Residue, then its C-alpha position, 0 to 999 in steps of 0.5 A: m415675281p408678279d409685276i407691280y403694275d399688274a398688281l396696281a391695275a385692278p381697282a379693287r386692289r387699289a381700294i385695298l391699298d387705299a384702306l391700308a394707307e389710311r390705317a395700317d395693321q388691319t385684319l382681313f375681316e376689317l378690310v372686308n368690312r371697310l370695303s363693303t361700305d362702298p358699293a363699287t368695291a364691295l368684295t367677298r372675303q375670298a376676293v379680298s384674300q386673293h387680291l391681298q395675295v397678289l399685292e403681297e407677291a408684288g411686295l406692296v403688302e406685308r402680312r404678319r401674325q399677332g396672336r391669333y390675328v393676321l395683320h396686313t400693312l402697306t409696304p410703300e417702298p415699291l411705290r417710292a421706287i417707281a416715283r424715284r424712277w419716273l417722277t424725277d426732274p430731268q435737270e437733276q439727272s445731268 
């Protein structure tokens, strides 16, 4: 299983996660169009697809088919696990 930190390392993947956090259930076409509005994250369809695959393998994105569309949704649980592990008050652990 790929490391979640490796998945989060690329700015393009973080931009994809930001787009999915703003609105769930987006198709690849919608994500490519959304990312193309910012020159810093303008990616080809193939690049977005490859980044989505890495995010899916890390458990950060869920893909599901609805009719003829494939929808992508952010799965925040791995991020919550990191926050629980690293952003806890040391007083609470005692």
